[in-house]
TORKOLNU-258378 format. One record per atom (N, C-alpha, C, O): residue in three letters; x, z, y. Coordinates in steps of 0.2 Angstrom, whole numbers, plus 2048, in hexadecimal, padded with zeros to 3 digits. Example, Ala and Ser with C-alpha at 12.3 -4.5 7.8 and 13.67 -1.06 7.14 Angstrom:
residues 2
ALA8428277E4
ALA83E8277EA
ALA8428277F0
ALA84782A7EF
SER8408237F5
SER8448247FB
SER840827800
SER843828806
//
This chain:
residues 168
MET7798818EA
MET77D87E8E4
MET77F8778E6
MET77B8738E9
ASN7858768E4
ASN78886F8E6
ASN78686A8E0
ASN78886C8DA
THR7828658E1
THR7808618DC
THR78585B8DA
THR7858588D5
VAL78A85A8DF
VAL78F8558DE
VAL7938568D7
VAL7938518D3
PRO79685C8D6
PRO79985C8CF
PRO79585B8C9
PRO7978598C4
ALA78E85E8CA
ALA78A85D8C4
ALA7888558C3
ALA7888538BD
VAL7878528C8
VAL78684B8C8
VAL78C8478C5
VAL78B8438C1
ARG7928498C7
ARG7988468C4
ARG7998478BD
ARG79B8438B9
LEU79784E8BB
LEU7978508B4
LEU79284B8AF
LEU7948498AA
VAL78C84B8B2
VAL7878478AE
VAL78A8408AE
VAL78983C8A9
ALA78C83D8B3
ALA78F8368B3
ALA7948358AE
ALA7958308AB
ALA79983A8AE
ALA79E83A8A9
ALA79C83A8A2
ALA79E83689E
VAL79783E8A1
VAL79483F89A
VAL791838898
VAL792836892
LEU78D83689C
LEU78982F89B
LEU78E82A89A
LEU78D825896
SER79482989E
SER79982489D
SER79C825896
SER79D820893
GLY79E82B894
GLY7A182C88E
GLY79C82A888
GLY79E827883
ALA79582B889
ALA790829884
ALA790822884
ALA78F81F87E
LEU79081E889
LEU790817889
LEU796814885
LEU796810881
ILE79C817887
ILE7A2815883
ILE7A181687C
ILE7A3812878
PHE79F81C87A
PHE79E81E873
PHE79981986F
PHE79B81786A
THR794818873
THR78F813870
THR79180C86F
THR79080986A
SER79580A874
SER798803874
SER79D80386E
SER79D7FE86A
ALA7A180886D
ALA7A6808867
ALA7A2808861
ALA7A480585C
ALA79D80C860
ALA79980D85A
ALA795806859
ALA795805853
GLY79380385E
GLY7907FC85C
GLY7957F7859
GLY7937F3856
ARG79B7F885A
ARG7A17F4858
ARG7A47F7851
ARG7A87F484E
ALA7A17FC84F
ALA7A5800849
ALA7A57FB843
ALA7AA7FB83F
ASP79F7F7842
ASP79F7F383C
ASP7A57EE83C
ASP7A87EC837
GLU7A67EB842
GLU7AB7E6843
GLU7B27E9843
GLU7B77E5841
LEU7B37EF845
LEU7B97F2845
LEU7BA7F683E
LEU7C07F883D
GLY7B57F783A
GLY7B67FA833
GLY7BA7F682F
GLY7BB7F082F
TYR7BD7FA82A
TYR7C27F6825
TYR7BE7F1821
TYR7C17ED81E
GLU7B77F3820
GLU7B47EE81B
GLU7B37E781E
GLU7B37E281B
ALA7B47E7825
ALA7B47E0828
ALA7BA7DC826
ALA7BA7D6827
TYR7BF7DF823
TYR7C57DB821
TYR7C57D981A
TYR7C97D5818
ILE7C07DB816
ILE7C07DA80F
ILE7BF7D280E
ILE7C37CF80A
ASP7BB7CF812
ASP7BA7C8811
ASP7BE7C4817
ASP7BD7BD817
SER7C27C781B
SER7C67C3820
SER7CB7BE81D
SER7CE7C0818
PRO7CB7B8820
PRO7D07B381E
PRO7D77B4821
PRO7DB7B1820
LYS7D77BA825
LYS7DE7BB829
LYS7E27C0825
LYS7E07C5822
ARG7E87BE824
ARG7ED7C2820
ARG7EE7C9823
ARG7F17CD820
ILE7ED7CA82A
ILE7EE7D082D
ILE7EA7D5829
ILE7EC7DB829
LYS7E57D3825
LYS7E17D8822
LYS7E57DC81C
LYS7E37E181B
CYS7EA7D981A
CYS7EE7DC815
CYS7F17E3818
CYS7F27E8814
LEU7F37E381E
LEU7F57E9821
LEU7F07EE822
LEU7F17F4821
TYR7EA7EC823
TYR7E47F0824
TYR7E27F381D
TYR7DF7F981D
GLY7E47F0818
GLY7E37F3811
GLY7E77F9810
GLY7E47FE80D
TYR7ED7FA813
TYR7F1800812
TYR7ED805816
TYR7ED80B813
VAL7EB80481C
VAL7E8809820
VAL7E180B81D
VAL7DF81181D
THR7DE80681A
THR7D7808817
THR7D880D811
THR7D4811810
ALA7DD80B80D
ALA7DF810808
ALA7E181780A
ALA7DF81C807
LYS7E5817810
LYS7E781E812
LYS7E1822815
LYS7E1828815
THR7DC81E817
THR7D682281A
THR7D1824814
THR7CC827815
GLY7D382280E
GLY7CF824808
GLY7C981F806
GLY7C5820801
ASN7C9819809
ASN7C4814808
ASN7C780F802
ASN7C980A804
PHE7C88127FC
PHE7CC80E7F7
PHE7C88087F5
PHE7CB8037F3
ASP7C18087F5
ASP7BE8027F3
ASP7BF7FC7F7
ASP7C17F77F5
ALA7BF7FD7FE
ALA7C17F8802
ALA7C87F6802
ALA7CA7F0802
ALA7CC7FB801
ALA7D47FA801
ALA7D57F57FA
ALA7D97F07FB
ARG7D27F77F5
ARG7D37F37EF
ARG7D17EC7F0
ARG7D47E77EE
GLN7CB7EB7F3
GLN7C87E47F4
GLN7CD7E07F9
GLN7CE7DA7F7
ILE7D07E47FE
ILE7D47E0802
ILE7DB7DE7FF
ILE7DD7D97FF
PHE7DE7E37FB
PHE7E47E27F8
PHE7E37DC7F2
PHE7E77D87F2
GLU7DE7DD7EF
GLU7DD7D77E9
GLU7DC7D07ED
GLU7DF7CC7EA
ASP7D97D07F2
ASP7D87CA7F6
ASP7DF7C77F9
ASP7E07C17F8
CYS7E37CC7FB
CYS7E97CA7FE
CYS7EE7C87F8
CYS7F27C37F9
VAL7ED7CB7F3
VAL7F17C97ED
VAL7EF7C27EB
VAL7F37BD7E9
ARG7E97C17EA
ARG7E67BA7E8
ARG7E87B57ED
ARG7EA7AF7EA
ARG7E77B67F3
ARG7E87B17F8
ARG7EF7AF7FA
ARG7F17A97FA
TRP7F37B47FA
TRP7FA7B47FD
TRP7FF7B67F9
TRP8057B67FB
GLU7FE7B97F3
GLU8037BC7EF
GLU8077C17F3
GLU80D7C27F3
ASP8037C57F7
ASP8057CA7FB
ASP8087D07F8
ASP8057D47F4
ILE80F7D17F8
ILE8137D67F4
ILE8117DD7F6
ILE8107E17F2
TYR8107DE7FC
TYR80E7E57FE
TYR8087E77FC
TYR8067ED7FA
SER8037E27FB
SER7FC7E37F9
SER7FD7E57F1
SER7F97E97EE
MET8017E17EE
MET8037E27E7
MET8057E97E5
MET8037ED7E1
ILE80A7EB7EA
ILE80D7F27E9
ILE8077F77EA
ILE8077FC7E7
SER8047F67F0
SER7FE7FB7F2
SER7F97FC7EC
SER7F78017EB
LEU7F77F67EA
LEU7F27F67E4
LEU7F57F97DE
LEU7F17FD7DB
ALA7FB7F87DC
ALA7FE7FB7D7
ALA7FE8037D7
ALA7FD8067D3
GLN8008057DD
GLN80080C7DE
GLN7F980F7DE
GLN7F88157DB
MET7F480C7E0
MET7ED80E7DF
MET7EB80F7D7
MET7E88147D5
TYR7EE80A7D3
TYR7EC80A7CC
TYR7F180F7C9
TYR7EF8127C4
GLU7F78117CB
GLU7FB8167C8
GLU7F881D7CA
GLU7F88217C5
SER7F581E7CF
SER7F28247D1
SER7EB8257CF
SER7E882B7CF
GLY7E88207CE
GLY7E08207CD
GLY7DD8217D4
GLY7D78247D3
SER7DF81F7D9
SER7DC8207E0
SER7D781B7E1
SER7D88157E2
GLY7D181D7E0
GLY7CB8187E1
GLY7CA8137DB
GLY7C580F7DC
VAL7CE8137D6
VAL7CE80F7D0
VAL7CF8137CA
VAL7D28187CB
ASP7CD8107C4
ASP7CF8137BE
ASP7D78137BE
ASP7DA80D7BF
LYS7DA8187BC
LYS7E18187BB
LYS7E38137B5
LYS7E08137B0
ASP7E880E7B7
ASP7EA8097B2
ASP7F18077B3
ASP7F38037B8
LEU7F580B7B0
LEU7FD80A7B1
LEU7FF8037AF
LEU8048007B2
GLU7FC8007AA
GLU7FE7F97A8
GLU7FC7F47AD
GLU8007F07AF
ARG7F67F57B0
ARG7F47F07B6
ARG7F97F17BC
ARG7FB7EC7BF
ALA7FB7F87BD
ALA8007F97C2
ALA8067F67C1
ALA8097F37C5
ALA8097F67BB
ALA80F7F37B9
ALA80F7EC7BA
ALA8147E97BC
THR8097E97B8
THR8097E17B8
THR8097DF7C0
THR80D7DA7C1
LEU8067E37C4
LEU8077E17CB
LEU80E7E27CE
LEU8107DE7D2
LEU8117E87CC
LEU8187E97CE
LEU81D7E37CC
LEU8217E17D0
LYS81C7E27C6
LYS8207DC7C3
LYS81F7D67C7
LYS8247D27C8
ARG8197D47C8
ARG8177CE7CC
ARG81A7CE7D2
ARG81D7C97D5
GLY81A7D47D6
GLY81D7D47DC
GLY8257D47DC
GLY8287D07E0
ALA8287D77D7
ALA82F7D77D6
ALA8327D07D5
ALA8377CE7D6
GLU82E7CC7D1
GLU8307C57CF
GLU82F7C07D5
GLU8317BA7D4
GLN82D7C27DB
GLN82C7BD7E0
GLN8337BB7E3
GLN8387BE7E1
PRO8347B67E7
PRO83A7B37E9
PRO83E7B97ED
PRO83B7BD7F0
ASP8447B87ED
ASP8487BD7F1
ASP8477BE7F8
ASP8477C37FB
ASP8447B87FC
ASP8437B9803
ASP83C7BB804
ASP83A7BB80A
ALA8387BD7FF
ALA8317BF801
ALA8317C6804
ALA8357CA802
SER82C7C7808
SER82C7CE80B
SER82A7D3806
SER8267D2802
TYR82D7D9806
TYR82C7DE802
TYR82E7DD7FB
TYR82D7E27F7
VAL8327D87F9
VAL8347D77F2
VAL8387DC7F0
VAL8387DE7EA
SER83D7DE7F4
SER8427E37F2
SER83E7EA7F0
SER8407EE7EC
LEU8397EB7F4
LEU8357F17F3
LEU8317F17EC
LEU8317F67E8
ALA82E7EB7EB
ALA82B7EA7E4
ALA8307EB7DF
ALA82E7ED7D9
ARG8367E87E0
ARG83B7E97DA
ARG83D7F07D9
ARG83E7F27D4
TYR83D7F47DE
TYR83F7FB7DE
TYR8397FE7D9
TYR83B8027D4
HIS8337FD7DB
HIS82D8007D8
HIS82D7FE7D0
HIS82C8027CC
TRP82E7F77CF
TRP82E7F47C8
TRP8347F87C4
TRP8337F97BF
GLY83A7F87C7
GLY8407FB7C4
GLY83E8037C2
GLY8408057BD
VAL83B8067C6
VAL83980D7C5
VAL83480D7BF
VAL8348117BB
ALA82F8097BF
ALA82A8087BA
ALA82D8077B3
ALA82C80A7AE
LEU8328037B3
LEU8368017AD
LEU83A8077AB
LEU83B8097A5
ALA83D80B7AF
ALA8418117AE
ALA83D8167AB
ALA83F81A7A7
GLU8378177AE
GLU83381D7AC
GLU82E81B7A7
GLU82A81F7A4
GLY82D8147A5
GLY8288127A0
GLY8218137A3
GLY81C81579F
ARG8208127A9
ARG8198127AC
ARG81680B7AB
ARG8178077AF
GLY81180B7A6
GLY80E8057A5
GLY8118007A1
GLY80E7FB79F
VAL81880179F
VAL81C7FD79B
VAL820801797
VAL821807798
ALA8237FE792
ALA82880178E
ALA82F803792
ALA8307FF797
ILE832808791
ILE83880A795
ILE83D805793
ILE83E80378D
ASP840802798
ASP8467FE797
ASP84B7FF79D
ASP84B7FC7A2
ARG85080479B
ARG8548067A0
ARG8598017A3
ARG85B8017A9
GLN85B7FC79F
GLN85F7F67A1
GLN85C7F27A6
GLN85E7F07AB
ALA8567F07A4
ALA8527EC7A9
ALA8507F07AF
ALA8507ED7B5
ALA84F7F67AF
ALA84D7FA7B4
ALA8547FA7B9
ALA8537F97BF
ARG8597FB7B6
ARG8607FB7BA
ARG8617F47BE
ARG8637F47C3
GLU85F7EF7BA
GLU8607E87BD
GLU85B7E77C3
GLU85D7E57C9
TRP8557E97C2
TRP8507E97C8
TRP8527EE7CE
TRP8517EC7D3
LEU8547F47CC
LEU8567F87D1
LEU85C7F67D5
LEU85D7F77DB
MET8617F37D2
MET8677F07D5
MET8657EA7DA
MET8677E97DF
SER8607E67D7
SER85D7E17DC
SER85A7E47E2
SER85A7E17E7
ALA8567E97E1
ALA8527EC7E6
ALA8587EF7EB
ALA8577EF7F1
SER85D7F27E9
SER8627F57ED
SER8657EF7F1
SER8677F07F7
LYS8677E97EE
LYS86A7E47F1
LYS8657E17F7
LYS8677DF7FC
GLY85F7E37F6
GLY85A7E17FB
GLY8597E6801
GLY8557E5805
GLY85D7EB800
GLY85C7F0805
GLY8587F7804
GLY8577FB808
GLN8567F77FE
GLN8527FD7FC
GLN8578037FA
GLN8598037F4
THR8588077FF
THR85C80D7FD
THR8598127F8
THR85D8157F5
GLU8528127F7
GLU84F8167F2
GLU8528147EB
GLU8528187E6
ALA85380D7EA
ALA85680B7E4
ALA85D80E7E3
ALA85E80F7DD
ASP86180E7E8
ASP8688117E7
ASP8678187E4
ASP86A81B7E0
ASP86281C7E7
ASP8618237E5
ASP85E8237DE
ASP8608287DA
TYR85A81F7DC
TYR85781F7D6
TYR85D81D7D1
TYR85D8207CB
LEU8618187D2
LEU8668177CE
LEU86B81D7CD
LEU86D81E7C7
LYS86D8207D2
LYS8718277D1
LYS86D82C7CD
LYS87082F7C8
HIS86682C7CE
HIS8628317C9
HIS86382E7C2
HIS8648337BE
MET8638287C1
MET8638257BA
MET86A8277B7
MET86B8297B1
ASP86F8267BB
ASP8768287B9
ASP87782F7B7
ASP87A8317B2
GLN8748337BB
GLN87483B7BA
GLN87183C7B4
GLN8738407B0
GLN86B8397B2
GLN86783A7AC
GLN86B8387A6
GLN86C83B7A1
SER86F8327A7
SER8738307A2
SER8798347A0
SER87B83579A
ASP87C8377A6
ASP88283B7A5
ASP87F8427A1
ASP88384479D
SER87A8447A3
SER87784A7A0
SER87584A799
SER87784E795
ALA873844797
ALA871842790
ALA87784278B
ALA877843785
THR87D83F78E
THR88383E78A
THR887845789
THR88C845785
ARG88584A78D
ARG88985078D
ARG887854787
ARG88A85A786
//
């Protein structure tokens, strides 16, 4: 029996175990919970990934901190979507609408502001957490469209089709 391949196999298994053990030892520092109290803004991006993995409690904490510290619009949108769907939080359409409006009202040059304006316009058009206001919805959607949100163009067409159908 040739023991060289067996020795190589054992060495490979042990090597793999060492790598796994080393990674497991760092799991706490690599976990999303490590970003909850981080003072670094990069954590706002980790909030998105955290929510996608189903760790909604950590995602909520990250998004709330990003909103509080930096008025991070993407965090406002993501947190609003959690409140709209009830993902890891009690469903609260009014709170979602408040976050979307807050994001939409940020300066024109703010990152993701046109996306927030799109979502706020849809909330107004559909009455999600606020009274339906089609005129205001149209204005916010047009602003989102000017900011490059093609979804806003599609939604405006949808609104026009609904309006045409209602007048027939």
